[in-house]
C-alpha positions as CSV (number, residue, x, y, z in Angstrom):
1,M,-7.7,222.0,161.7
2,K,-9.6,219.5,163.9
3,T,-11.6,220.8,166.7
4,K,-12.9,219.3,169.9
5,V,-15.8,220.4,172.2
6,C,-15.1,220.6,175.9
7,T,-17.6,218.4,177.7
8,K,-17.6,220.8,180.7
9,C,-18.0,224.3,179.1
10,G,-19.2,223.3,175.7
11,K,-16.7,225.5,173.8
12,E,-15.3,224.3,170.5
13,L,-11.5,224.6,170.5
14,P,-8.7,223.3,168.4
15,A,-8.0,219.7,169.2
16,T,-4.4,220.3,170.3
17,K,-2.4,219.9,173.5
18,E,-2.4,223.7,173.8
19,Y,-6.1,223.6,174.7
20,F,-6.6,220.0,176.0
21,N,-4.4,217.9,178.3
22,A,-3.0,214.7,176.9
23,N,-4.8,211.5,177.8
24,K,-3.7,208.3,176.1
25,N,-6.9,206.5,177.2
26,R,-9.1,208.8,175.2
27,K,-10.1,208.3,171.5
28,Y,-7.9,211.1,170.1
29,G,-5.4,211.2,173.0
30,L,-6.8,214.3,174.5
31,S,-8.8,214.9,177.7
32,S,-12.6,215.6,177.5
33,Y,-12.2,218.8,179.5
34,C,-10.3,221.8,178.1
35,K,-7.3,223.0,180.2
36,V,-9.2,226.0,181.6
37,C,-12.1,223.8,182.9
38,K,-9.7,221.2,184.2
39,K,-7.8,223.8,186.2
40,I,-11.0,225.1,187.7
41,Y,-12.1,221.5,188.5
42,N,-8.8,220.7,190.2
43,K,-8.8,223.8,192.3
44,K,-12.4,223.2,193.5
45,H,-11.6,219.5,194.2
46,R,-8.5,220.5,196.3
47,E,-10.5,223.0,198.3
48,E,-13.3,220.6,198.9
49,N,-11.0,217.7,199.9
50,K,-8.2,219.5,201.9
51,E,-8.4,217.2,204.9
52,K,-8.6,214.0,202.8
53,I,-5.6,215.1,200.7
54,K,-3.7,216.0,203.8
55,K,-4.4,212.6,205.4
56,W,-3.4,210.8,202.2
57,R,-0.1,212.7,202.1
58,E,0.6,211.9,205.7
59,E,-0.1,208.2,205.1
60,N,1.9,208.0,201.9
61,K,5.1,210.0,202.7
62,E,7.3,207.2,201.4
63,V,5.4,206.9,198.1
64,I,5.6,210.6,197.6
65,K,9.3,210.6,198.5
66,E,10.1,207.8,195.9
67,Y,8.0,209.6,193.2
68,K,9.8,212.9,193.7
69,K,13.2,211.1,193.8
70,K,12.4,209.3,190.5
71,Y,11.3,212.4,188.7
72,T,13.9,214.8,190.1
73,N,16.6,212.3,189.1
74,E,15.3,212.3,185.5
75,L,15.3,216.1,185.5
76,R,12.3,216.4,183.3
77,D,11.6,219.8,181.7
78,W,8.4,220.3,183.6
79,Y,10.2,219.8,186.9
80,I,12.9,222.3,185.9
81,I,10.2,224.8,184.8
82,D,8.5,224.3,188.1
83,L,11.7,225.1,190.0
84,L,12.4,228.2,187.9
85,T,8.9,229.6,188.4
86,Q,9.0,229.1,192.2
87,D,11.9,231.6,192.6
88,S,11.1,234.2,190.1
89,T,8.5,236.3,188.4
90,L,8.8,234.3,185.2
91,T,5.8,232.2,184.1
92,S,6.1,228.7,182.6
93,E,5.3,230.2,179.2
94,D,8.2,232.7,179.5
95,I,10.6,229.9,180.4
96,K,9.4,227.7,177.5
97,Q,10.5,230.4,175.1
98,Y,14.1,230.0,176.3
99,P,15.1,226.3,176.2
100,K,18.6,227.3,177.0
101,L,17.4,228.5,180.5
102,I,16.1,225.0,181.2
103,E,19.4,223.4,180.1
104,L,21.4,225.8,182.3
105,K,19.3,224.9,185.3
106,K,19.7,221.2,184.6
107,Q,23.5,221.7,184.4
108,E,23.4,223.6,187.7
109,I,21.6,220.8,189.5
110,L,23.9,218.2,188.1
111,L,26.9,220.1,189.2
112,K,25.6,220.6,192.7
113,R,24.8,216.8,192.9
114,E,28.3,216.0,191.7
115,F,29.9,218.3,194.2
116,N,27.7,217.1,197.1
117,T,28.6,213.4,196.4
118,S,32.3,213.9,195.7
119,P,34.6,212.2,198.3
120,N,36.5,215.5,198.9
121,H,33.3,217.4,199.9
122,D,33.1,218.0,203.6
123,K,29.6,217.6,204.9
């Protein structure tokens, strides 16, 4: 099995998407930081730049709205997993073990959309 060294922590890990985020611009299609280091970096960055991020979100409400609209319409698995983890004690790893749960949530959302857009639906 191929391995890859995280440029942040120096650990040698399997060169898979389980340990490194995908990055199509990198030589082997994987990020240079392992997922653990990237998570730590992102958290620190968000804490250090709270006001800047808040300002950007205020200035780009329409961009954010369009982005969310595009991805929620596509009902990608990661979006469904995020929805399911928000309202339960399940983790994303728990949910990934049950693909049927993801499909059921997608069906629920599509049915709600259909109901809300039907001409007979009183708003």
